KEPAPA-766717 format. One record per residue (C-alpha): residue in three letters; chain; x, y, z. Coordinates in Angstrom, 2 decimals. Each point is the difference from the previous one (the first is absolute). Example, Ala and Ser with C-alpha at 12.3 -4.5 7.8 and 13.67 -1.06 7.14 Angstrom:
2
["ALA" "A" [12.30 -4.50 7.80]]
["SER" "A" [1.37 3.44 -0.66]]
REM end
This chain:
303
["MET" "A" [0.00 0.00 0.00]]
["ASP" "A" [1.75 3.17 -1.23]]
["LYS" "A" [-2.12 2.39 2.04]]
["ILE" "A" [-2.92 0.07 2.40]]
["LYS" "A" [-2.71 2.62 -0.28]]
["PHE" "A" [-2.79 0.57 2.50]]
["ALA" "A" [-2.71 2.59 0.61]]
["LEU" "A" [-0.87 1.28 3.44]]
["PHE" "A" [-2.37 2.37 1.77]]
["THR" "A" [-0.97 0.74 3.56]]
["ASP" "A" [-2.59 1.62 2.28]]
["LEU" "A" [-2.97 0.02 -2.33]]
["HIS" "A" [-2.41 0.34 2.99]]
["TYR" "A" [-2.77 -1.06 -2.34]]
["ASP" "A" [-2.88 0.46 2.44]]
["HIS" "A" [0.94 3.53 1.02]]
["ILE" "A" [0.07 1.74 -3.38]]
["PRO" "A" [-2.59 0.50 -2.75]]
["ASP" "A" [2.18 -1.06 -2.94]]
["GLY" "A" [1.86 -3.05 1.28]]
["ARG" "A" [-1.45 -2.30 -2.64]]
["GLU" "A" [1.08 2.34 -2.80]]
["ARG" "A" [3.54 0.03 1.38]]
["ILE" "A" [0.24 -3.79 -0.01]]
["GLU" "A" [-1.62 -0.26 -3.43]]
["ASN" "A" [2.53 2.44 -1.46]]
["PHE" "A" [2.85 -1.87 1.66]]
["VAL" "A" [-1.19 -3.35 -1.35]]
["THR" "A" [-0.50 1.40 -3.51]]
["ASN" "A" [3.50 1.48 -0.05]]
["ILE" "A" [1.71 -3.05 1.48]]
["LYS" "A" [-1.63 -2.36 -2.48]]
["ASP" "A" [2.00 1.80 -2.71]]
["THR" "A" [3.32 -0.57 1.77]]
["ASP" "A" [2.04 -3.18 0.24]]
["VAL" "A" [0.08 -0.36 3.79]]
["ASP" "A" [0.77 -3.22 1.82]]
["PHE" "A" [-2.20 0.78 2.99]]
["VAL" "A" [-1.92 2.68 1.89]]
["ILE" "A" [0.18 0.85 3.69]]
["GLN" "A" [-2.00 2.38 2.19]]
["LEU" "A" [1.57 1.20 3.25]]
["GLY" "A" [-3.02 0.23 2.29]]
["ASP" "A" [-2.95 2.18 1.07]]
["PHE" "A" [-1.87 -1.40 -2.96]]
["CYS" "A" [-3.66 -0.39 0.98]]
["ILE" "A" [-2.42 -1.28 2.61]]
["PRO" "A" [-0.08 -3.81 -0.34]]
["LYS" "A" [-3.69 -0.29 -0.82]]
["GLU" "A" [-1.83 -1.91 -2.72]]
["GLU" "A" [-0.88 3.01 -2.18]]
["ASN" "A" [3.72 0.82 -0.29]]
["GLN" "A" [0.72 -3.30 -1.71]]
["VAL" "A" [-0.27 2.04 -3.21]]
["LEU" "A" [3.45 1.43 0.75]]
["LEU" "A" [1.57 -3.44 0.07]]
["ASP" "A" [-1.89 -0.90 -3.16]]
["MET" "A" [1.56 3.02 -1.74]]
["LEU" "A" [3.47 -1.02 1.14]]
["ASP" "A" [-0.76 -3.52 -1.23]]
["SER" "A" [-0.77 1.42 -3.43]]
["ILE" "A" [3.62 1.13 -0.42]]
["GLY" "A" [0.88 -3.64 -0.50]]
["LYS" "A" [3.16 0.15 2.12]]
["PRO" "A" [0.74 -1.11 3.57]]
["TYR" "A" [-0.71 2.64 2.61]]
["TYR" "A" [1.04 0.25 3.63]]
["HIS" "A" [-1.18 1.88 3.08]]
["VAL" "A" [1.56 1.70 3.01]]
["ILE" "A" [-2.08 0.46 3.16]]
["GLY" "A" [-0.64 3.67 0.85]]
["ASN" "A" [-1.18 1.37 3.34]]
["HIS" "A" [-3.31 1.34 -1.35]]
["ASP" "A" [-0.84 -3.33 -1.63]]
["SER" "A" [-0.78 -1.23 3.53]]
["ASP" "A" [-1.90 3.05 1.26]]
["LEU" "A" [-3.37 -1.79 0.02]]
["PHE" "A" [0.81 -3.70 -0.16]]
["PRO" "A" [2.52 -2.37 1.60]]
["ARG" "A" [3.22 -0.88 -1.82]]
["GLU" "A" [-1.32 -3.42 -0.99]]
["LYS" "A" [-2.91 1.57 -1.88]]
["VAL" "A" [2.41 2.23 -1.95]]
["MET" "A" [2.28 -2.91 -0.88]]
["ASN" "A" [-2.91 -2.19 -1.10]]
["PHE" "A" [-1.36 2.78 -2.20]]
["LEU" "A" [3.40 0.53 -1.62]]
["HIS" "A" [0.67 -3.75 -0.25]]
["MET" "A" [3.16 0.33 2.07]]
["GLY" "A" [1.21 -3.17 1.67]]
["LYS" "A" [2.49 1.97 2.12]]
["SER" "A" [0.38 3.70 0.76]]
["TYR" "A" [3.75 -0.16 -0.73]]
["TYR" "A" [1.50 -2.16 -2.72]]
["SER" "A" [2.42 -0.04 -2.93]]
["PHE" "A" [0.10 -0.95 -3.67]]
["ASN" "A" [2.70 -0.19 -2.66]]
["TYR" "A" [0.41 1.21 -3.54]]
["GLY" "A" [3.32 -0.87 -1.61]]
["LYS" "A" [2.89 1.15 2.18]]
["VAL" "A" [-2.23 2.20 2.18]]
["LYS" "A" [-1.77 -0.99 3.18]]
["PHE" "A" [-2.94 2.27 0.86]]
["ILE" "A" [-0.79 0.15 3.72]]
["VAL" "A" [-3.36 1.24 1.30]]
["LEU" "A" [0.01 1.08 3.64]]
["ASP" "A" [-2.84 0.67 2.42]]
["THR" "A" [0.82 3.07 2.09]]
["CYS" "A" [-3.52 0.48 1.36]]
["PHE" "A" [0.85 -1.26 3.47]]
["ILE" "A" [-0.19 1.54 3.46]]
["LYS" "A" [2.33 -0.88 2.86]]
["THR" "A" [-1.85 0.03 3.30]]
["ASP" "A" [0.82 -1.20 3.51]]
["ASN" "A" [-1.38 -3.39 -1.10]]
["GLY" "A" [2.11 -0.34 -3.15]]
["TYR" "A" [-0.80 0.65 -3.65]]
["GLU" "A" [-3.54 0.48 -1.26]]
["PRO" "A" [-1.23 0.65 -3.56]]
["TYR" "A" [-1.33 3.51 -0.49]]
["CYS" "A" [-3.78 -0.38 -0.26]]
["LYS" "A" [-3.04 2.21 0.53]]
["LYS" "A" [2.18 2.85 1.31]]
["ASN" "A" [1.19 -2.04 2.99]]
["TYR" "A" [3.14 2.13 0.39]]
["ASN" "A" [0.57 1.73 3.34]]
["ARG" "A" [2.03 3.04 -1.04]]
["ILE" "A" [1.29 0.65 3.52]]
["LYS" "A" [1.58 -3.35 0.88]]
["ASP" "A" [0.08 -2.19 -3.13]]
["ILE" "A" [2.70 -0.14 -2.67]]
["TYR" "A" [-1.26 0.20 -3.58]]
["PRO" "A" [0.76 -0.71 -2.80]]
["ILE" "A" [2.60 -2.66 0.63]]
["LEU" "A" [1.45 -3.09 -1.65]]
["PRO" "A" [-0.38 -2.80 2.58]]
["ASP" "A" [3.17 -1.82 1.04]]
["TYR" "A" [-1.17 -3.28 -1.55]]
["GLU" "A" [-0.70 1.73 -3.32]]
["PHE" "A" [3.40 1.69 0.20]]
["LYS" "A" [1.61 -3.45 0.40]]
["TRP" "A" [-2.01 -1.25 -2.98]]
["LEU" "A" [1.22 2.99 -2.03]]
["GLU" "A" [3.58 -0.76 0.99]]
["ASP" "A" [-0.41 -3.57 -1.22]]
["GLN" "A" [-1.52 1.19 -3.27]]
["LEU" "A" [2.94 2.33 -0.64]]
["THR" "A" [2.59 -2.72 0.47]]
["ASP" "A" [-1.24 -2.47 -2.61]]
["ASP" "A" [1.48 -0.56 -3.48]]
["SER" "A" [-1.69 2.99 -1.65]]
["GLU" "A" [2.26 2.64 -1.49]]
["TYR" "A" [-2.30 3.03 0.28]]
["PHE" "A" [-2.84 0.95 2.34]]
["VAL" "A" [-2.90 2.45 -0.01]]
["ILE" "A" [-1.92 0.60 3.24]]
["PHE" "A" [-3.62 1.22 0.08]]
["SER" "A" [-1.71 1.34 3.12]]
["HIS" "A" [-2.86 2.34 0.82]]
["HIS" "A" [2.02 2.13 2.43]]
["SER" "A" [3.39 1.55 -0.71]]
["PHE" "A" [3.40 -1.20 1.20]]
["GLU" "A" [1.41 3.43 -0.79]]
["ASN" "A" [-2.53 2.63 1.15]]
["GLU" "A" [1.21 1.60 3.25]]
["PHE" "A" [-2.94 2.40 0.32]]
["ALA" "A" [-2.03 -0.39 3.22]]
["LYS" "A" [-1.24 -3.60 0.20]]
["ARG" "A" [-0.59 -0.53 -3.72]]
["GLY" "A" [2.84 -2.45 -0.56]]
["VAL" "A" [0.45 -3.51 1.39]]
["TYR" "A" [1.16 0.22 3.63]]
["ASN" "A" [2.95 -2.39 -0.40]]
["ARG" "A" [1.00 1.29 -3.43]]
["ASP" "A" [3.62 0.51 1.09]]
["GLU" "A" [0.32 -3.74 0.70]]
["VAL" "A" [-1.48 -0.83 -3.40]]
["ARG" "A" [2.32 2.42 -1.79]]
["SER" "A" [2.99 -1.46 1.86]]
["LEU" "A" [-1.01 -3.47 -1.14]]
["ILE" "A" [-0.32 1.22 -3.57]]
["ASN" "A" [3.44 1.62 0.16]]
["ARG" "A" [1.53 -3.24 1.28]]
["VAL" "A" [-1.58 -1.93 -2.84]]
["ASN" "A" [1.30 2.49 -2.54]]
["GLN" "A" [3.53 -0.54 1.30]]
["THR" "A" [-0.13 -3.70 -0.88]]
["GLY" "A" [-0.24 0.55 -3.76]]
["LYS" "A" [-3.78 -0.34 -0.09]]
["LYS" "A" [-2.02 3.17 -0.42]]
["VAL" "A" [-3.27 1.35 1.33]]
["LEU" "A" [-0.86 2.24 -2.94]]
["LEU" "A" [-3.16 1.66 1.29]]
["CYS" "A" [-2.17 0.38 3.08]]
["ILE" "A" [-3.39 1.27 -1.16]]
["ASN" "A" [-2.81 1.22 2.25]]
["GLY" "A" [-3.35 1.77 -0.12]]
["HIS" "A" [-1.88 1.55 2.95]]
["ASP" "A" [1.56 3.48 -0.03]]
["HIS" "A" [-2.18 1.47 -2.77]]
["GLY" "A" [3.02 1.77 -1.43]]
["ASP" "A" [2.99 -0.47 -2.26]]
["SER" "A" [3.51 -0.88 1.19]]
["LEU" "A" [3.10 -1.68 -1.34]]
["GLU" "A" [3.17 -0.29 2.09]]
["LYS" "A" [3.14 -2.08 -0.39]]
["ILE" "A" [1.36 -1.35 3.28]]
["GLY" "A" [3.12 -2.08 -0.41]]
["GLN" "A" [-0.49 -2.02 -3.18]]
["THR" "A" [-3.79 -0.16 0.25]]
["TYR" "A" [-2.66 2.38 -1.34]]
["TYR" "A" [-2.90 0.68 2.39]]
["PHE" "A" [-2.99 0.92 -2.13]]
["GLY" "A" [-3.13 1.45 1.59]]
["LEU" "A" [-2.68 -0.47 -2.64]]
["ASN" "A" [-2.51 2.82 -0.19]]
["THR" "A" [-3.67 -0.79 0.55]]
["MET" "A" [-2.28 -0.79 -2.91]]
["SER" "A" [-2.59 2.39 1.38]]
["TYR" "A" [0.52 2.86 2.45]]
["ILE" "A" [1.70 1.82 2.85]]
["TRP" "A" [-1.73 0.09 3.40]]
["PHE" "A" [0.22 3.24 1.99]]
["GLY" "A" [-2.75 -0.34 2.58]]
["PRO" "A" [-2.80 2.26 1.25]]
["GLU" "A" [2.34 2.93 0.61]]
["TYR" "A" [0.08 0.52 -3.77]]
["GLU" "A" [-3.50 -1.12 -0.89]]
["HIS" "A" [-1.45 1.24 -3.25]]
["PHE" "A" [-3.02 -0.74 -2.18]]
["CYS" "A" [0.95 -0.29 -3.69]]
["TYR" "A" [-2.65 -2.46 -1.14]]
["SER" "A" [-3.78 -0.19 -0.02]]
["ASP" "A" [-1.96 -0.37 3.23]]
["GLU" "A" [-1.05 -3.46 -1.18]]
["ILE" "A" [3.58 -1.17 -0.44]]
["HIS" "A" [1.13 1.46 3.32]]
["LYS" "A" [-2.89 -1.72 1.75]]
["LYS" "A" [0.92 -3.36 -1.53]]
["TYR" "A" [3.73 0.48 0.68]]
["PRO" "A" [0.19 2.00 3.25]]
["GLY" "A" [3.79 -0.22 0.19]]
["LEU" "A" [0.39 1.74 -3.33]]
["LYS" "A" [0.03 3.44 1.67]]
["ASP" "A" [3.26 -0.92 1.76]]
["ILE" "A" [1.97 -1.12 -3.07]]
["VAL" "A" [1.38 1.31 -3.28]]
["LEU" "A" [-0.56 -2.36 -2.91]]
["TYR" "A" [2.49 -0.51 -2.79]]
["GLU" "A" [-1.47 0.30 -3.48]]
["GLU" "A" [1.81 -3.08 -1.30]]
["GLY" "A" [0.21 -3.43 1.60]]
["LEU" "A" [3.73 -0.16 0.66]]
["TYR" "A" [1.95 -3.23 -0.47]]
["SER" "A" [3.45 -1.11 -1.07]]
["ILE" "A" [1.63 -2.63 -2.18]]
["ILE" "A" [3.39 -1.32 1.10]]
["THR" "A" [2.46 -1.96 -2.13]]
["ILE" "A" [2.91 -2.00 1.42]]
["THR" "A" [2.64 -1.14 -2.46]]
["GLU" "A" [1.95 -3.24 0.03]]
["HIS" "A" [2.98 1.70 1.64]]
["GLY" "A" [-1.93 1.89 2.68]]
["GLY" "A" [-0.74 3.21 -1.88]]
["ILE" "A" [-3.07 1.91 1.14]]
["GLU" "A" [-2.42 2.15 -1.94]]
["ILE" "A" [-2.91 1.66 1.80]]
["GLN" "A" [-2.56 1.50 -2.33]]
["GLY" "A" [-1.50 2.95 1.83]]
["MET" "A" [-2.99 2.24 -0.65]]
["ASN" "A" [-0.76 3.71 0.07]]
["GLY" "A" [-3.60 0.79 0.82]]
["GLN" "A" [-2.06 2.81 1.43]]
["TYR" "A" [-2.50 0.67 2.76]]
["GLN" "A" [-3.68 -0.46 -0.77]]
["ASN" "A" [-2.09 2.88 1.37]]
["ILE" "A" [2.21 1.77 2.53]]
["SER" "A" [3.70 0.07 0.84]]
["PRO" "A" [1.78 0.00 3.38]]
["ARG" "A" [1.30 3.48 -0.74]]
["GLU" "A" [-3.58 1.25 -0.25]]
["LEU" "A" [-0.50 -1.36 3.53]]
["GLY" "A" [3.05 1.88 1.24]]
["LEU" "A" [2.39 -2.97 -0.09]]
["GLY" "A" [3.26 -0.61 -1.80]]
["ASP" "A" [1.30 -2.98 -1.96]]
["VAL" "A" [0.99 -2.11 3.03]]
["TRP" "A" [-2.25 -1.77 2.53]]
["ASN" "A" [0.87 -2.71 2.56]]
["GLY" "A" [3.60 0.17 -1.14]]
["ARG" "A" [-0.84 -0.78 -3.62]]
["SER" "A" [-0.39 1.88 -3.26]]
["ILE" "A" [-3.72 0.18 -0.75]]
["LEU" "A" [0.33 1.10 -3.58]]
["PRO" "A" [-2.15 -2.24 -2.25]]
["THR" "A" [3.05 -1.76 -1.38]]
["ILE" "A" [1.94 -3.25 0.16]]
["SER" "A" [3.78 0.17 -0.25]]
["SER" "A" [1.87 -1.52 -2.93]]
["LEU" "A" [3.34 -1.75 0.18]]
["LYS" "A" [2.34 -1.76 -2.41]]
["VAL" "A" [3.06 -1.84 1.32]]
["GLU" "A" [1.97 -2.25 -2.33]]
REM end
């Protein structure tokens, strides 16, 4: 296999926006015309209910394998098992191979309490005394084992970032994970990319030999009631009450990544625009929660 090409998106939040179906339909239409090996979404996809099966049907129609990452909001209303059953996930963290590359999917939606690790579910996080998000020690050990097999290159997917130092956005034990990655890179193997969603912003940083890529949301930036605004009809705002607290992107953002036989990386980015109102019109700049909130996805080409 000379190269591996995959499409990815994150944070659709289908049930919270009026045009989620259009975003997925456009994505599917565009991806069908590209020669991708697989598709992956990085979490906060939709409520796992029967009427949302249409989303999986649309992904099915691409005719390529597709994979899922658990996001925190996927479990807002239902237990983890319900989410996994809906997404047909046998495990919440797993790996798969294409050619020389092992792709590793992590589950960072865990809370560390006085009683141990618990999956994030139905907003069961005590902000005062619990640690969240975190990669549990047993999943860390599993990751270590995955990174020491015979694969030559690795790509790691997670919902939360192993790079973001802003507030509590990033994974709590991200320093340990980055140290592990650096040790692996010193052995002649290479972790090419760590890719996350969750932050609803665009970021791309190289730490050591690895690129940490925060994929921008497919849909919107959340600002909260302090910046509430009413840009749509009363009917739409009534159906989607959270819409007043967000700024929608016009386009459904996504990326296509190509990895060459010798570990080259090409990230195909996007330049979009805001839909009805911009953060600047709300008195904000281009950065929020430590991330660029421009409606863009970074591009990269490394031979």
